[in-house]
BADRENNU-139936 format. One record per residue (C-alpha): x, z, y; residue number from 1. Coordinates in nm, 2 decimals, padded with zeros to 4 digits, always signed. Last residue first. Example, Ala and Ser with C-alpha at 12.3 -4.5 7.8 and 13.67 -1.06 7.14 Angstrom:
<nodes>
{u=+01.37&w=+00.71&v=-00.11&k=2}
{u=+01.23&w=+00.78&v=-00.45&k=1}
</nodes>
This chain:
<nodes>
{u=+01.60&w=-01.09&v=+01.21&k=89}
{u=+01.59&w=-01.12&v=+01.58&k=88}
{u=+01.75&w=-01.42&v=+01.74&k=87}
{u=+02.10&w=-01.56&v=+01.67&k=86}
{u=+02.26&w=-01.55&v=+02.01&k=85}
{u=+02.05&w=-01.27&v=+02.15&k=84}
{u=+02.02&w=-01.08&v=+01.85&k=83}
{u=+02.39&w=-01.11&v=+01.75&k=82}
{u=+02.49&w=-00.97&v=+02.13&k=81}
{u=+02.23&w=-00.68&v=+02.10&k=80}
{u=+02.34&w=-00.60&v=+01.78&k=79}
{u=+02.69&w=-00.56&v=+01.90&k=78}
{u=+02.59&w=-00.38&v=+02.19&k=77}
{u=+02.41&w=-00.14&v=+01.94&k=76}
{u=+02.71&w=-00.08&v=+01.71&k=75}
{u=+02.92&w=-00.03&v=+02.00&k=74}
{u=+02.69&w=+00.23&v=+02.17&k=73}
{u=+02.65&w=+00.42&v=+01.81&k=72}
{u=+03.04&w=+00.43&v=+01.77&k=71}
{u=+03.07&w=+00.58&v=+02.11&k=70}
{u=+02.80&w=+00.82&v=+02.06&k=69}
{u=+02.94&w=+00.94&v=+01.71&k=68}
{u=+03.31&w=+01.00&v=+01.89&k=67}
{u=+03.12&w=+01.19&v=+02.17&k=66}
{u=+02.97&w=+01.43&v=+01.94&k=65}
{u=+03.30&w=+01.46&v=+01.72&k=64}
{u=+03.50&w=+01.50&v=+02.03&k=63}
{u=+03.22&w=+01.76&v=+02.18&k=62}
{u=+03.24&w=+01.92&v=+01.84&k=61}
{u=+03.60&w=+01.98&v=+01.83&k=60}
{u=+03.64&w=+02.16&v=+02.18&k=59}
{u=+03.32&w=+02.20&v=+02.40&k=58}
{u=+02.99&w=+02.16&v=+02.35&k=57}
{u=+02.69&w=+02.25&v=+02.60&k=56}
{u=+02.36&w=+02.30&v=+02.47&k=55}
{u=+02.09&w=+02.08&v=+02.62&k=54}
{u=+01.89&w=+02.05&v=+02.29&k=53}
{u=+02.05&w=+01.76&v=+02.16&k=52}
{u=+02.39&w=+01.86&v=+02.26&k=51}
{u=+02.58&w=+01.84&v=+02.61&k=50}
{u=+02.94&w=+01.75&v=+02.63&k=49}
{u=+03.30&w=+01.88&v=+02.69&k=48}
{u=+03.63&w=+01.75&v=+02.66&k=47}
{u=+03.58&w=+01.55&v=+03.00&k=46}
{u=+03.72&w=+01.24&v=+02.90&k=45}
{u=+03.58&w=+01.23&v=+02.53&k=44}
{u=+03.23&w=+01.34&v=+02.68&k=43}
{u=+03.27&w=+01.08&v=+02.96&k=42}
{u=+03.34&w=+00.80&v=+02.70&k=41}
{u=+03.08&w=+00.88&v=+02.47&k=40}
{u=+02.81&w=+00.92&v=+02.75&k=39}
{u=+02.91&w=+00.56&v=+02.87&k=38}
{u=+02.90&w=+00.42&v=+02.52&k=37}
{u=+02.55&w=+00.59&v=+02.47&k=36}
{u=+02.41&w=+00.43&v=+02.80&k=35}
{u=+02.56&w=+00.11&v=+02.73&k=34}
{u=+02.43&w=+00.08&v=+02.41&k=33}
{u=+02.07&w=+00.16&v=+02.50&k=32}
{u=+02.09&w=-00.13&v=+02.77&k=31}
{u=+02.23&w=-00.34&v=+02.52&k=30}
{u=+01.95&w=-00.29&v=+02.27&k=29}
{u=+01.64&w=-00.32&v=+02.52&k=28}
{u=+01.84&w=-00.63&v=+02.64&k=27}
{u=+01.88&w=-00.80&v=+02.33&k=26}
{u=+01.52&w=-00.71&v=+02.24&k=25}
{u=+01.41&w=-00.91&v=+02.55&k=24}
{u=+01.65&w=-01.19&v=+02.46&k=23}
{u=+01.45&w=-01.21&v=+02.15&k=22}
{u=+01.14&w=-01.39&v=+02.30&k=21}
{u=+00.97&w=-01.56&v=+02.02&k=20}
{u=+01.02&w=-01.30&v=+01.77&k=19}
{u=+00.91&w=-01.04&v=+02.05&k=18}
{u=+00.59&w=-01.24&v=+02.09&k=17}
{u=+00.54&w=-01.24&v=+01.71&k=16}
{u=+00.61&w=-00.89&v=+01.71&k=15}
{u=+00.36&w=-00.80&v=+02.02&k=14}
{u=+00.10&w=-01.04&v=+01.87&k=13}
{u=+00.09&w=-00.83&v=+01.52&k=12}
{u=+00.23&w=-01.05&v=+01.24&k=11}
{u=+00.48&w=-00.80&v=+01.11&k=10}
{u=+00.22&w=-00.52&v=+01.13&k=9}
{u=+00.00&w=-00.66&v=+00.84&k=8}
{u=+00.33&w=-00.70&v=+00.63&k=7}
{u=+00.42&w=-00.34&v=+00.69&k=6}
{u=+00.08&w=-00.24&v=+00.62&k=5}
{u=+00.09&w=-00.42&v=+00.28&k=4}
{u=+00.41&w=-00.28&v=+00.19&k=3}
{u=+00.31&w=+00.08&v=+00.22&k=2}
{u=+00.00&w=+00.01&v=+00.01&k=1}
</nodes>
C-alpha cells in the first residue's frame, strides 16, 4: 500500500512542475548547501558552534559538528549542480 501512495504522489501537479523546472530544485538545494557550508566553515574557524537546540559546543564536539555541516553543504551543492545540469532524478 505504501508503494501505491508513492506512485500516486509522483504524479501530483507540484511534482510534475518541479520535474519540468529542475533549476528550481537546484536553487533550493544550492541555497541550503551554501548555508551549511558557511556555518561549517565559521564553526571550524571559531572553534565553537551551536548545537541542534542552541547549546554552545566547543572543542572536539564543535569540530565534528562543523565538519558534518561542511560535508553536508558540499554534498547539497553537488546535488544542486547535478540537478541543474541533468534534471531531477
